[in-house]
N, C-alpha and C positions, 0 to 999 in steps of 0.2 A: 136663287142659285146663281152664283157668279162663275163664269167659265173662261179659262184662258187656254189657248192652244199653242204649243211650241213645236217647231220643226227641229228634229235632232238629225241623225245621219240618214241621208237618202230617203228611205220610205218610213223611217221611224218618227212617230209623233208622241207628244205627251199632252194630256188634258188634265188640268187641275179642277177637281170637283169639290165644291163646298156645300155641306149639308147642315141643316139646323139640328142641333142636339135635341131640342124639344120635339121636333117632328119624329126623330128616331125613337125617343123615349115614349111618346104617345102611341106610336105604332106597336112597340113592344108590349105596352100595357094592354092595348086593344086586343092583341093576339092572345095574350095570357088569359084575359077575361073570357074570350071565346073558347079557349082550351079548357078553362075551369068548368064549363057546362057539361063537358063529356068525359073529363078525366076521372079515373077511379083510384081510390086510395083506401087502405085498410082503416076502419074505424069511422069512415064518413060515407054518407049516402051519396049516390051519383048526383053531380051538380052542386053539392054542398061542401066541396073541398075548399078550405080557406085559401085565399090568394097567396098568403105567405108560403104555404106548402107547395102550391103550384109553381110559384116563382123559384123556390129552392130547387125543385126537381127539374123544371123545364126552362128556367130563365136563360141559361147559357145557350142552349140550342135555338131558342126563339130569337135571342139577340143576334146570333150568327146568321139565321135566316133573314131577319129584317135588314141587317147590314148588307148582305149579299143582294137582296132584292132592291133596296133603295139605291145602293151604289150602281147596280146594273141599270136601273131605270134612269138615273142621272147621266150615266155614260151614254146610253142610247139616245137620250134627248140631246145631249151636247154634241154628239157625233152627227146627229141628224141636222141640227141647226148649223153646224159648220160644213155640212154637205161632204162629209168624209166617208169614203168607202173602206170600211175597216176589214183588214185581212187577218183572220185568226182571232184569238181571244186576247183581251188586254191583260196586262199584269197590273194588279192593283196594290198600292202600298199606302199606308197612312202617312200623312205629312204633318210635320211639326209647324207651329207658328200660326195656327188658325185663330181667328178672332174669338173672343169669349162667347160661349153659347153655340159654337159651330165646330164641326169636324171637317178636316180637309183630307183629300185623297189624291194621289197621283195615279193616273191611268196611262201606262206606256204601251204602245201598240204600233202596228204597221198598217199602212194603207196600200190599196192596190196601185200598181205602177201605171204610168202612162206607157202605152205600147205604141211604138213607132214602127210601122210597116213600110219598108222601102218600095221602090219601083219594081213591081212584080214582072213587068214586061222585060226586065233585064235578066230574070231568073232563067236558068237553063235546066230543063227537066227531061229525063229519058222516060218515054211512055212505052211500055211493052205490050205485046199482044201475042197470043198463042193459038194455033189451030189444033183441033183434035183430029189426028191422022188415023188411017187404017192401022198403022203400026201400034199406035197407042191403044186402039181397041183390042188388037191381038194380044198386047201385053197384059191388059186387064183380064181378058179371057183366060190367059195362062195362069194368072193369080187365082181366079175363081176356080179353075180346074184343080189347082194345087191345094186349095182349101178343102176340096171335096175328094181328095185322093184316098185310096185304100192301099194297104200293103199286103204282100203275099210272100211267104218264105221262099227264098231261092233254093234251088236244088243243091245238094252237097257237091262240093268241089268248085263252085263258082266263087270268084273273088268279089269283094265289096267295091262298088263304084259310086260316084256321086249320085245323089238323090235316093240312095238306099238308106233304110233305117237299120242301124246296127245296135246290137245289145252287147255290152262288154263289161268285164271286170277290169279294174286297173288299180295300180298302186305306184305312187311316186316317192322317191327318196332323194334327199340332198345330202351328199357326203355319207350315204348309207343310213341316214336317219329319216324315218317317215315324218311328214309334216301335215298340219291341219288342212283338210280339204283335199288331200292328195290321194285319197282312196275311196273307191265306190264299187258296189256290186249291182249287177243287172242294170247298168246305166245305159240309157238310150239316147241317141242323137241321130240326126240325118246328115250324112256326109255332104259336104259342099255348101252347107248353109251358113257356115262361119260361126257356129255356136262354140266350137272348140278352137284353140289356137291352130294356126295353119300347120305347124310342125307336127302336132298331134294327129290332125286329120290325114296328113301325108303319110304318117306311119301306119294308120289303120287302112288306108286305101289300098286295095289289092289283097288284103288278108282274107283267109277262108275260115269258114265256121269251124271252131275247135282249135284254131291255131293260136299260139302265143308268141309274143315278140317283146324284146327289150330294146329301148332306144333312148338316146339323150334328148332333152328338151330345154332350150334356153328361154327363160321367162323374160319378157320385155322389161325394160327399166321402169316403164309407166304402168306395169300390171297392177290391177286393182287389189290383188292380195299383196300388201306391203311386205309381209314376212318373206315372200319368195321372189319379189320383184328384182330383176337383174341377176338372178341366180340360175345355175344349171342343175336340172334334176334328171334322174334316171327313172324311166317308167317301165313297168311290166304290164302289158295289156294282153288279155285273153278275149278273143272274139267268140261269143257264144251263139249269136244268131244274126243272120242277114235277111232283110226283107226288102224286096224290090217294090217300088211304087207302081200303082196302076192309076192312070189318070182317066177320068170319065170322058167319053166322046162328046164332042159338041154337036148335039142333036136335039130332037124334040123333047126327049125325056130330061135332058140336062136343062134346057130352057124352062121346062115346066117345074123342075125342082127348085128353080130360082124364083118362081112366082111370076114369070113374065106373062102378061095378058095374051100377047100374040106369041104362043109357044112354038116359034120357028127360029131357025138360025138367024134369019134376017131380022126377025122381031127382037131377038136377043141382042144382036149387034146394034140395032137402032136404039134399044133401051140403054145399053152401055154408053153409046155416043151421047145421048141426051143427058145422062147423069154426069159424064165427064165434062161436057160443055158447061153444065151448071157449076161444077167444082172449079173448072178453069176460070170461069167468069169471076167468081168470088176471089180466087187467088190473084188474078190479074188486077182486080180492083184494089185488093190489099197491097199489092206490090207498088202499084202506081200511087196509091194513097201515101205510102211510106215515103216515096220519092218527093211527092208534093209537100208533105209535112216537113221533111228535111230542108227543102228549098225555102219554105215559108219561115221557118225558124232562122235560117241563115240570113234572110232579108230583113229581119226584125231586130229592134233594139229595145231592151227593157231591163229594169232591175228586178230581181227576184225577192219577194217577201219571204224571209226566213221562216215565218210561222207556217206558211203554206207548204214550204219544202219539208219542214219537220213533220207536218201532218201527213204528207204523202209518204214519207219514209216510214212513219209509224204504220200506215196502212199496208205498205209493201212487206214490212216485217210480220204483221199479223197474217197476211196472205201466205207468207213462207211457213209460218207456224201451222196454219191450217193445212197446207200441203203436206208437211211432215206428219201431221196427225192422221191425215187420210191414208198415208203410206204405212201407217201402223208404227211409227217411230215412238218409242217409249219416252214419256215426259216431254212431249213436243211443246207443251204450253210453257215450260220453264227452260227449254233448251237455249243456251247462250247464242244469240244471233247478233253479231256486231252491226249496228246501224250504218257504219261506214260502207258496208257492202252495197247499200242501196242509195247512197247519197247522190251519186251521179245520175242514176236512173230517176230518182225523185226530182232532181233539178230539171232534168229533161222533160219530164211529164208536166211539171208545173209551168215551165216556160211554154211548152206547146199548147197547154190548155188556155193560158192567158192570150196567146197570139191568135188561136182559133176563135176564142170568144170575141176578141176585138174585131176580127174580120167578119164574123157572123153578124155582130151588132151593126157595124158600119155599112155592110152591103146587103142586109136583110136576107141572110141565108138560112133562116130558121127552117126546121122541118115542118111541112104541112101534114095535116091528118091523112090526106090522100097519099102522100109519099110513104108515110109510116105503114099504112095499110098495104100498099103495093109491095113494100119490102118484106113484110111478114108473109104475104101470100106467096111471094117467090121462094122464101126459105121453106115454107110449109110443103111445097111441091116435091121436095126430096124425101118426104115421109109417106108412109103407107096410108095414113089417115090425115090429110091436110086440114080438114075441118077441126079436128081435135087440137092440132098444133096451134091453129089460129085462136081457138077459144082459150088455150093455155096462155098465150101472150096477152090477149085482150083482157084476161081475167085478173091481171096483176099490174099495178101501176109501176112497180119497180122494173118489171121486164119491159114494159112499154117505154120507160125512160131510157133503158139500155138501147133499144131499137132506135129511139129518137136520136140518141147520141151518134149512132152509126150513120143514120141518114144525114145528119148535120155534117159529119165528116165527108160524106160523099158529095154533098153540096159544095163544101169548101174545095174538094178536089177538082170538081168540074169547073168551078169559078177560076181557080188558080191556073189550070191547064188552058183555059181560054185566054188568060192574060200573058202567060209565059212563052219563052222560046222552047218549043217542044220538038224533040227528036224521037221519031217512032222507030221501034226496034222489034223485030220478030224474035221470039224466044222459043227454043225447042221445048216440046211438051215435057220431056224428062227433066230438063233444067228447072222448069217452073214447079214441078211436082216434088222435086227433091227436098 
């Protein structure tokens, strides 16, 4: 087999593959003979079907398989001999002008780029940290209490206030004409939680049970209901029931209902603090990792293989379809999703992946088994049965690979922060969790 390699644009290469026609023909005949021993045909005993019948029925498919296999083998061998790192699949086309008794093919493909990482000591990175304060614990306690609240009907004559659950009938009209979604009966919502437009809540606030009111409401220009966006409607609302919220006391019974081992207020606060610190740690790591990756890409130079970008865009589109399907969107598998929407994201992911891979390779930042185990153990602690979570991860190679990728990114983050100019910044708990 004779091989030539041409350099086209940037990362694009072309290899010319020359194969013996006799070799291909002999392989086709060999496969047809093996096939004839098992193929079934009317009027013939198994294994006794004439070769002419087998060739007529299966010749085209066997020829296609042989051509694919032999060209693929020839390409792999040629790329290996030339020490080329192939990015994506080659495009194969038959070439004219081959010598007698030979077939020639052009394989056009891309190679992985040279990644040039600049001086990381010149990179400026903001590293954030956050403390779990007593106020953060109080806020979490308030959320837990709200999740377990009950409601009790208000006495007659009392007006609706924020945090009340109200039951209403309403009908809206635009220029005197009802519109889709503008009418409901026995509709419930909690005042002050922002489920309804502020003008709607303002109108209901202070109303008493049995009272009706008419008021104008201006829909925002960016309102999700396009038919009414930017228009003014007149609403008639009748308030049928007002229920005041009752929040549970923070005491032994409340702590016990949450499954706290030390069912005391101090034990509850301590458990909340531990969980918040774990969540804060992961969020701080994620935020600092993002800053590191941005700086790393900024300090690097490389050409992007189009094949890898196309593959990543296809994967992002497939993920988008899966997300639509999970949300119950009809015909999600065939929904028109323009690939252009994911082009920039695909390029960014490929660029980052290549830069990280080069940094890991050149600085031996691979994840160790001990690091992977420690990371899984830490994640498992936030679950009720950590042992089961650990078995779940260690029982599947794909899940282990995902953890390994996270640990490698953490190693890269640590390495870059050790090299770069780092400015430490305290971030408020609410800002980090937003």
